[in-house]
C-alpha positions as CSV (number, residue, x, y, z in Angstrom):
1,X,-191.9,102.2,-137.4
2,X,-191.5,100.5,-140.7
3,X,-188.4,98.5,-141.6
4,X,-186.6,99.2,-144.8
5,X,-185.2,96.6,-147.1
6,X,-181.9,98.6,-147.5
7,X,-180.0,100.1,-144.6
8,X,-180.2,103.8,-143.9
9,X,-177.0,105.7,-143.2
10,X,-177.9,105.6,-139.5
11,X,-178.3,101.8,-139.5
12,X,-175.0,101.4,-141.4
13,X,-173.1,103.7,-139.1
14,X,-174.5,102.2,-136.0
15,X,-173.6,98.7,-137.1
16,X,-170.1,99.7,-138.1
17,X,-169.4,101.8,-135.0
18,X,-170.6,99.1,-132.6
19,X,-168.3,96.6,-134.3
20,X,-165.3,98.9,-134.5
21,X,-165.7,99.8,-130.8
22,X,-166.3,96.2,-129.7
23,X,-169.6,97.2,-128.0
24,X,-172.3,94.5,-127.9
25,X,-175.9,95.4,-128.6
26,X,-176.7,94.3,-125.0
27,X,-174.1,96.5,-123.5
28,X,-175.1,99.5,-125.6
29,X,-178.7,99.0,-124.8
30,X,-178.0,98.8,-121.0
31,X,-175.9,101.9,-121.1
32,X,-178.4,104.1,-123.0
33,X,-181.5,102.8,-121.4
34,X,-183.3,100.9,-124.2
35,X,-184.0,97.3,-124.8
36,X,-181.5,95.3,-126.9
37,X,-184.3,94.6,-129.4
38,X,-184.5,98.4,-130.0
39,X,-180.9,98.6,-131.1
40,X,-181.3,95.5,-133.2
41,X,-184.3,97.2,-134.9
42,X,-182.2,100.3,-135.5
43,X,-179.4,98.3,-137.0
44,X,-181.9,96.6,-139.4
45,X,-183.3,99.9,-140.6
46,X,-186.1,100.9,-138.2
47,X,-186.1,104.7,-137.7
48,X,-185.5,105.7,-134.1
49,X,-188.2,107.7,-132.3
50,X,-186.2,108.3,-129.1
51,X,-183.9,111.3,-129.8
52,X,-182.4,111.2,-126.3
53,X,-181.4,107.5,-126.6
54,X,-179.8,108.2,-130.0
55,X,-177.9,111.2,-128.5
56,X,-176.7,109.0,-125.6
57,X,-175.7,106.4,-128.1
58,X,-173.6,108.9,-130.1
59,X,-171.7,109.8,-126.8
60,X,-171.2,106.1,-126.0
61,X,-169.8,105.5,-129.5
62,X,-167.6,108.6,-129.2
63,X,-169.0,110.4,-132.3
64,X,-171.2,113.4,-132.9
65,X,-174.9,112.9,-133.3
66,X,-174.6,114.3,-136.8
67,X,-171.9,111.7,-137.6
68,X,-174.0,108.8,-136.2
69,X,-177.1,109.8,-138.1
70,X,-175.4,110.7,-141.4
71,X,-171.8,109.7,-141.6
72,X,-170.8,113.3,-142.0
73,X,-169.3,115.7,-139.5
74,X,-170.9,119.2,-139.4
75,X,-168.5,122.1,-139.9
76,X,-168.8,125.8,-140.3
77,X,-168.3,125.5,-144.1
78,X,-170.6,122.5,-144.8
79,X,-174.1,121.7,-144.1
80,X,-175.5,118.3,-143.2
81,X,-177.5,116.3,-145.7
82,X,-181.3,116.8,-145.8
83,X,-183.1,115.1,-142.9
84,X,-185.1,113.1,-145.5
85,X,-181.9,111.2,-146.4
86,X,-180.9,110.3,-142.9
87,X,-183.3,107.5,-142.3
88,X,-184.0,106.5,-145.9
89,X,-182.1,103.6,-147.5
90,X,-178.9,104.8,-149.1
């Protein structure tokens, strides 16, 4: 897991949503079953490898998985951005 110098859409969304919802890293980590350092890593640009934890995180934050990862909502008329852009610096 390599850290990026610039934040990915996922890292930016995660940081913003945690702040907006008033959820601490420690509380989020406890609720989704990962260590606080894992969430800190994700916020700093490390790509997640635990899909289930990210899915739980999206539910905790009250957003779709697609929104958490990309900042976009999926709809019948639009397609999500390419997966290569999800974890790369924006």
